[in-house]
Structure formats: structure tokens, C-alpha cells
N, C-alpha and C positions, 0 to 999 in steps of 0.2 A: 769141510772135510780135512782131517789131519793128514797132510801129505808127508809129514816127517816120518811116518811109519812105513811108507812105501818102499819096497826093495829098490836099491839103486841110488837112493838119496844119500848125499854126503852131509850127514848131520854133524853139527847143528846147522840148521838153515837160517838164512837171513841174519847172519852175524859176521862181523869183520874178523878175518883170520890173517895174521901177519905172515908175509912171505919173505920179505927182505926189508932193508932200510927204505922207508917211504913207499912200500908196495904192500897191498892187501888183496885178498880175494873174498868174495861172498858167494857161498853156494846157495842157489835158489831152488824154486820148486821144479818138479818134474813136468816136462811137456811131452807130447807124443807127436811124432813127425814121420811122414812117409806116405806112400800110396795106400789106398784103402786095402785093408786086409793084411798089410805088411808094416803097420806103423810101429816104430821103435820108441821105447821110452828114453828120453834124453834128459839127463840131469843138466841143469843150467848153472853157469858160473860167470860172475862179474869180477872185473879187476879194477882196482883204484890205485892211482899213482899220485903222490903229493909233490907239488913243486916247493921250492925253497921258501916262497912267500905264502904258503898255505893253500894255494889253489889245487883243486882236485880234478884229475882226469878220470872220467868214469866210463869204462869200456864195457859195452854190452850190458846195460843195466838189467838187473833182475827185479822181481817184485819189491816194491818199497813199502815196508811196514813202518809203523810209528817208532818202535824201538830201534830199527835200523836207521831211520832218519836221524834220530838223536845221536847214534853212534857216529854217523857220517859227519854231522855238524861238529862233533867233538874233535874230529880229525882236521877239518878245514872247511873250505867253501867249495862246493861243486861248481866248477867253472866251465868245463867242457864235457858234454854228454855225447857219447859216440855210438852210432849204429854201424858196426864195422863191415857188415855185408847185408844183402837184401833180405835175409831171413832172420836178422837179429835186430829187431826194432820195437818189439811188442810193448815193452814197459817204458819206452822213451817218453810218451805223453805224461805218464804218472810222475816221472822225475822232473820234466819240464814244468809241470804245474806246481810241484813242491819247491822247486828252486828256479823261480822265474828269471833271475839274473843270469843263469847259465846260458851258454850258447850250445846249440845242438848241431852236430856234424854227422852226416850219414853217407854211406857208400852210394855210388850210382845205383839206381834201381829201387832204392828204399821208398822214396816218395811215391813212385808210381804203384808199387806193390801195396803200400800201406793205405792208399786212398785217403778217405776222410779221417782216418785215425791220426795221421800227421797233419793237423790243421793249424800249425804254427810255423814260423820261419825256421828253415834249416839251411845249412851250408853243405855243399857237396864235396866229398873227399875224392876228387877226380885228378889228383896230381900228387907228386911227392912232397911238395911244399911251395912256398913257405907256409907254416902254420903257427898259431900263437903258442904252441907247446914245443917249438923246435929246440929250446934250451933244455927241455926235459926229456924228450923222446925223439927217436927217429921214426919216420913214417914211410911205408912202402906199399903202394897199391899193387895187387896181384890180380890180373884180369883174365878170365876165361870167356868162353862163348856164352856162359850162363850168367855169371856175376863177377863183380870185383870184390875181393876181400882185402881189406886194408890191415896191414900188419904193423905192429909197433914194437920198439925196442927201447928199454930203459938202460942206457949205458952204465949209470952209476951202480946199479945192482946186477947188471948183465942178465936182465930178465926179458925174455922174448914173449910177446903176447899174441897168440893165434886164436882163431875162432873155429873155423871148420876145415882149414887146410890139413890138420891132423886131428883125428878123433881116436880115443883109446878107452874102450868100454871093458870093464872088468867082468870076467865070466861069473864070479861069485855074486855079483850084484844084478844078474840077469836071469830071467826065466829061461828054460831050455830052448824054447823056440826063438827067443831073442838072441841067445848065444849063437845059434845057427846063423841068424841074419847078420850079426856082427862079424862072424868069421867069414861069411860070404862077401861082406862088404869090405873086408880087409881092415877092420877097425877094432879087432879084439886084442886086448892087453895080453901079453906084454909086447905085441907087435903092431900096435896102432899105427895107422898110416893115413894118407889121404883116401877118403872113401872112393871105391872103384867107380861109382857113378859120377863123382866129381872129376875123376881123371879123364873120363870121356869128354868132358866139356873143354878140356885143354887140347883136343885133337887139332893139329895145325898150329898150336901155340906152345908146344913142348919146349922149344928153344928159349922163349921168353920166361917160361916157368923155371927152367933150369937156371937161367941167369938170376932169377929172383931167389931161388933156394941157395945159390952160391953167395948171394949178398947176405942172406941170413946166416950162413955158416961163417962168412967173413966177420960178422959181428961177434963171434965166439960166445954165444950165450951159455951161461952156467945153468940156468933153469928155463923151462918153457911152460907157460901157462896155457892150458887148453880150455875151451868152453864146455867140452863134453868128455867126461870120463876122467881117469887118473892122469894128473899132470906130472911134469918131470921136475923134481926138486933139485936135481943135480945131473951132471953129465949131459947138459942140454945139447951141446954141439954133437956129441956122440949119438944121442937119440934122434936128432935131425937127420944125420947121415944114414942111420938105420931106416927111418921112416920113408926117406926118399931114395933109397938104394935102387928102386925100380926106374928112377929118372936119371940119376947121376951116372 
């Protein structure tokens, strides 16, 4: 099926798109996620960051096509494959098989949720560090009662990489019923925020979440890459303050 014609897709798919020096995104296929009868179409997005020696940090891998594999190898060597939270792991096996020398790192809960799909060694992102990419990126786990999302920041380009802590669906890319769901969930552009159901998982942990958001703001990001929806190419710190005004 040609998913590139599906509304909401950020074409072209499965192609490297430059973001900043040593940072690229790849927009992947649409998935559907949510309870029965209320599933939302989610565009997917991967981020790649290249180290000085050509190693690639691959955040939330999307589907790996052969043309994309060749593009990635032209950039460098995939060294670290990242499943940043318990619902972002699906294509990790495909990437691990294609790049067997890479090491896979996953947030707490991924291995249990994935079951037999993750049948290869992984390392758990259960702390702030040290990590083998510390010279390249800062790492911050943010933990709720439901899951841990691990956030990354590339100081050289001032690029913050989020997964589901903020979502930002564009109305023009959604069917009317899905626009209503996005508005109800608090994730409709231009006011994308943390989904309201995710906020509930931080009950009793708001103080820790507030501290984490203040850490992100202290990094002074210029841009914020999101896994779902329109990401922020500029004024990243300002967008974070807006998105988390309910918390700050």
C-alpha cells in the first residue's frame, strides 16, 4: 500500500532531511494508536545525530528501506539505536539486523512490552549517565507512573529531541474526527502540549516533572524535534514554555 498519499504524512518519506549541523530527521510511515474506536493516525519521525568520528545516534528508528539504508551509510556508521520510551521500539529489530555492530538502548519497560520482538541484547536507559554518547548529547530520563521517556539534547546545534512529552498535530493534516480528538487531547497545533492522558500519569510526580522541564529550559534549545506532528525549527525555548505553561 502506498502510504505516502495518506493525509497527515510528512512527505517525502524514508529520506534524510537536514535539521542542523550533524542532525537529520526521517519522516516515516503512519501508525494508528489509541483505544478501540478512538485510534489516532500518528506520523512517525526518527532523528539521527552524527558524532565527530562518524558514529550515528539513531533515535526512535522508523521503517528501514533499502534506499534509506544507503543514505544512512553515506552519513556514517549507526552506533547507538535508541528506543526512547516503552511505545517507541517497533522498528528496532529491523535496524539491529541491518547494523549488527550497533548497540541498542531502550527505556525501562520496552523489553517487557516488546516480548519476543526484542530477542537480542539491549541496554536499559535507567539513569542520566554515563553513556557512550556523553560527548555528543545530554541525556535525561523523565519518569511517570506509566513510563519513562528519555530526552536528549545536542548542545552543538541546540537541538532538543523529544518523543511523546509534546505532540503537535496540524489540523490541516487530520480528518475532522481526528481534529476533535487532538483538540480534546491538548495536542493540536499551534498549541501542542503533553497529551492530557499522559499528564494524568504524572499525578504525584508533578514536582519531578517540573524540575525536568526546568532542566530542558536551562539547556536553551533553539529547536525541538517531536516524534509526532509539526516540530519546532526555531524559538524552541519559547515553545517549551508555552507547551508546559500548565505545569510551570
